[in-house]
N, C-alpha and C positions, 0 to 999 in steps of 0.2 A: 436436155430441156429445150434447147433452141429449136430442135425438130418438132417437139410437141407444140411449142408456141406457134411455129409457122403453120402446122397442120390445123390448129384450132383458131388461129387469128383470121379476122376478116379483112385485114389491111393488105392492099396491093399497091405498091408505089406507082405513081404516075410516071410516064416515060422520062420527064425532065427531073424527077427526083432520084432515079436510079444512080446517077453519078455520085451522090452523097454517100449512099450505102457502099458503093464500090470503093470509094476513096478511103473510108474508115475500115471496112471489113476485109478488103482484098489487097488494096495498095499500100496499106500501113501508114496512112497519114494520121498524125495525132493532133494536127491543127487544121481546122476546116472553117472557112468563112464563106457563107452563102448569102447573096443579096438577091432576093426574089420579090416579085410584085405582090400587091395586096391580093388576098383570097387564093393564093397559090398553094395553100395547104402546108405552109412551113412548119407549123407546130405539130400537125398530124404526122408529118414525115419525121421530124426530129424526136418526137415522143416515142415512136416505134423504133427509131434508131437507138435511143438510150435503153429501151427495154431489152432489145437484142443484145446490147453490150453487157447489161447487167446479168443476163442469162448465160452469156459465154464465160464471163470472168467474175468471180465473187468480189464484191467491193461496195463502196458507197458512191452513189451517183446523184448529182444535183441537177435539177432543172430550174433555171433561174430566170425570173421575169424582172422588169424594172421595180415592181412593188409586190409585196406579199399578198395584198388584196387582189391584185391583178392575177397572180398565180392561181388563186382560188376561183376567181370568176372566169378566167380564160381557159383553164384546163381542168382543175379538180372537179368543179361543178358544171363543166361545159359540155356541149354537144358539138360534133363536127357538122359540116354542111350536109352530110348524108344522114344526120340524125343519130349518129352513134355517140355514146358516152366515151370520152377519152380514156377513162379508167377501164372500160370494157375491153380495150385492146390487150389488157393483161388477162389471160384466162384465169378463172377462179381457181382452177386446180393448181396453178403455179404461185398463188398468193398464200403466204403463211399468216400475215396479219396486216391490217390497215390502221393507221392512227390519223383520224380526221383532224384533230387539233393541230398536229405537227405537219399534216399533209405529207405523210411518209408511208411507204409500202415496203414491207419485207417480203421477199420472194422465198420460195421453199428451198432455194440453194443458199440462203442467208444474205444475198445481196439486198441493199436498201436503196430505194429511189425516193428522193425527197424534193418537194417543191419549195422554192424560196423567193425572196425579193432582194434585189441587189442593194436597196437603200440601207439595209442592216447587215450587209454581207461581212463587215468587219468583225462581227460576232463569230464568224466561222474561221477566223485565223487560228491555225493550230489543228484544224480538222484534216481529214486524210481522204479526200475524194479521189476516185479513180477515173471519173469522167464527168464532164459538165457540159450542159447545153445552155447557152445564153440566148434567150428569146427576146426579140426586138432590142438587139444590142445597141442600136443607135440612140435609144432612149434611156439606157442604163448608166449608172455611175461607172465610169471607166476604171475606177480604183478596184472594182470587184475582181476583175481578172488579175490585176496586179497583186492583190492580196492572196489569191488562191493559186496562182501559177507555180510558186515554189513546191507546193504539195503535189501538183500534177506532174511536174518534172521529176520529182523524187519517186513517183509511182509509175513512171512511164505512162502517165494517163493522157487522156485526150480532152480537147475543148472544141466545141462546135459553136459558131457564132452565126445566128440567123437573124435577118432583119430586112426591112425596106429602108431606103436612105432617109436621112434627116439633115440635109445640107452637108457641107464638108466638115463634119465633126469628127469625133474619135473613131467612128466606123470607117469613114473615108481614110483617115490616117492609117488605120490598121490594114485596110485593103491595099493601100499603096505600099506599105511595108511588106505585106504577105506576098504581093505579086513579084517581089524581088527575091523571096526566100524559097529555095527548092523544097524545103520540108513543110511548106504550107500548101493546102489545096484551096484555090480561089475559084468561086463559081458565081457568076453574075448573069442573070437572064431577065429579059423584059417580057412584057405581055406578047410581043410579036414572036418570041421564041417558045414560051410556055403554052400559049394558045389555050389557057384554061378558061378564059372568058372570051366570047366572040368580040371582035373589034367593033362591031355595030352596037354592042351594048355600051362600050366605052364612049362611042360617038353620041349615043342617046344621052348619057350622063353629061356629056359636054354641052349638048344643045339645051338640055333642061336645066343647066347650071346647078346640077346636084353637087358637082365638085368644080372647084376653080381649075383653070388650066395648069397653074402651078402644082396643085395636088394631083392632077391626072399624070403629069410628067413624072412627079416624084413617086406616086404610089403604084402606077402601072408600068411606066417605062424606066423606072429605077434611075431617075436623074438625080445627081448630087448637086446640080447647079441651082436648084430652087431653094429659097429660104425656108426655114421651119415655119409651117403654117401656124399662125398665132404668136409668132416670135415678136418680142418687143423691139429688138435691136438688130436683127439679121441684115436688113437692108442698109443700115448705117455701117455695119461691119464690112459689107460688100463695098461701100463707098470708100471706107478707109483703106481697103486693099487696093482699090483702083488708084487711090492717091499715094500709095506706097507709104502709108502711115502705120502699117503693121510690118515692121522691118527691124533692123538693128537700131536700138536706141541706147546710146552709151550714157554712162554716168557723167554728168557735168560737175566737176569738183568745185567750181566756183559758186554753185547754188546749193542751198540746203535740200536734204531729202526729207519729205514728209511721209507719213504712213497713215493708212486707213485700215481699220480693223472691223471684221465681223466676228464677234466673240460667241463661240458655241460652248455649251457645257458637254452634252453628249454628241452633238453634231460637230462638223468641222469648224475650226477656227482658221480664218484666213487673214493674211496681212498683205497689203499692196504698198509698195515703195514707189513714190512718184516725186517728180520735180516740176516746179512751175518756172518755165523759161520763156520770158517775154509773154506773149499771149497764149502760149501752148502749155498743155499739161502732158507730161511725159512719164509713162509707167515703165520703170526700168527693172523692177524685180518683184517677186512675190513669194509667199510661203503659205503652206497649208498643212494642217495636222489635226489630230483629234485625240481626245482622252488625256490631255495634259492641262496642268494648271498654268496660271499666269507666269510663274517662275520660269517655266520652259520657254515661253515666248519672249520673255525679257532677255534670256540668254541668247536667243536667236538674234534679237534686235542688237544687242551689244557686241555680238560676234562679227557684225558687218562693219566695214571700214567706211562708214558714211558720217557726214556731218549733218545731224538731224535738226529738223525744224519743228513742225507741229505733228502730234500724234492724234488722229481722229478716232473716236469710239462711238458706237451707237448710244442713243439716249438711255437705253435700259441698263447701261453700266452703273447708273446711280442707285439701282435697286439694291437694298441691303440683303445679304444672305440670311436665311432663317436660322442657320446654326450658329453663326458668329455675330450677327448684327452689324457686320462690316460690309460695305459695298466693295465691288471689284474696282471701282474708281479709286477708293482709298488704298486698297491693296496695291494697285498699280503705281500710285504715287510713292509708296514706300520702296518700290522697286525701280525708282527713277524713271518712270514713264508718266510724265504729266499730261494726261489726256485732255484734249479739247472735246467736249461732248457735242455730237452732231445735233442739229435742230430736230425737234420732234414734229415732222411733217408727214402727211399721208403718203402711202406707198405710190399712189397715182401721181402725186406731185413730184415725188422723188424720181420716178421713171421719166417724167418729162424733163427733169433737170439733167438726167443722164443723156437724153437725146440731144439736148442743147449743148452739153459738154462734148459730145462725140465729134462735132465739127472742128474742134481744136485739140483732139486727143491723139497721142502717139503711144503705141504699145510695142515693147520689144517682142519680136516674134519667137525668140528662142527661150528666154528666161520666163516669159509670161504667156506661153501658149495656153495654159489652163485658164487664164483670164479671158482670152479671146474666145475659146470654146464655150465657156460659161455664158458670156454675153450673147453669143450667137444662138445658144440653145435655151435661153431664158424665155419662157413663153407663158401664155395664159393657160389656165386649167380648162379642160374640155368637159362639158356636161354631156355624157353619153346618152342620157335619156332624152334631153331636149335638142340634142345635136347643135349646140351653140357653145361659144366660149363663155366662161363664167365672169369674165371681166376682172379677174385678179390672178396673180401669178401662181403657177404650179410650184409646190415646194419639192424640189428634187436636188440632184447633185450640183446643178448649175446655180442654185439659189445663193450659195455661200459667197462666191466671188461677185455675183450680180448684186447682192445686197451690199457688199463692200463698196463697189463702185457707186452705188446709190448714196451711201453715206459720204463718200468723197465729193460727189457732185453737189449735194445740198450744203456742204460745209465750205465750199470754195469761197463764197462771199465773205464768210467770217475769217477765212484764212488770209484773204487779201487785205482785210482791215488790219491784221496783225503783222503784215509783212512790209512795213515801211523800211527805208534804208537804215534808220536808227535801230529798229527792232532786229533786223537781220544782223547788224554789226554786234548788237548786244548778245544775240544767240551765238554768234561766231566766237566772241571772246569768252563766253561761258563754256562753250565746248572745248576751247583750246586751253584756257587757264583755270577752269573750274569756278567755284562760287566766289572766289576772291578776285575776280577779274577786274573789278573797279579799283583795286589797290595798285599803286605804281609797282612795276615789276621788281624793283629793288627790295620791296618789303614783303613780297609773296613768300609763303612757306615752301611751295614747290613750284618755282617758276619753270615754265616750259617755253622754249625758244624755237 
């Protein structure tokens, strides 16, 4: 079948694309990361690569974009720069059937190729792919590969990651790791090496200010040193790194640990553990998960050896559930999590509060790396039609921790009001001695010394 495909197919790899085919098909690499410039034909190359793999070995193959809608727009319904339909790269003689609703294609050898979005990739846990392409991986939820890698390893399957850079986020982390591992194939090329666009065209875009210099360096020269275009906080994160405020931040036992929550139902729930020490706010720990009720997160909270202060929840925690008529705020109180509800302010005001906070913020670089990456990649949504930012945040994998920090920032004034020396002493005694802390120790039922 692969011979028939090659004879019928119109695709010929560009010279700089050949190493990717060679790495997967001849050299036996099962993990490939390719960082290439804008308009370098990354998806045309990777789409044909996965077709060839599906024709060689029967199995399920996923082609994953950051969003399901993007998969439809950028590949299923899209044309290449040469005016060819992406789907036309699979000769009709080799297609058994297509399912437009699921964006899946069954080949005549029983292999299946399906297009997906990583925003809902947790639904695929338990499936059995033999190969996956992650397109624009820098913009994807990094949990996607984490969820699916066990199946790939069990199948001796492959994963290909293609992208342009988006600052030093999880793509950068993966590239650094992969460069040290002999079983990974790393491939990074800039416009000077691919030469797929004349440099004078890039210079014209620079002079006409079609793209900013940051975007030119990122999109064409594959620079990881530029902030995410449209990012709310990337330059503040860069300043924190320069000040060494993203580093080891130990737990200070003499101060209470406060928590901030972003509560999801189907989405991620995140918890940030932080301490207020002098004029600084120190994020020392974090947790994220999905698909669990409050009871699970209460157990996580109580499993940690912290002396707790205030727990901050978003204002919508007061909304009553339709089925029970009970709010999650009331449920949490029964689980001994007395939430303080964050003020109900606009997202724009909350973002400004985070920016003000970041001048006195410290974040532990090991335990809270996910928080740093989320803040760095939290950005405005782009209007593709008008070619402008929409002025409000894009909801993606970075939103959950970014929203969490926003609730923290807008609640700090309320937190400081409740953190007098007397109040801290009261909390300490309640944590150590329980609810009868005001009774002299001699008369307590269960004294703790």
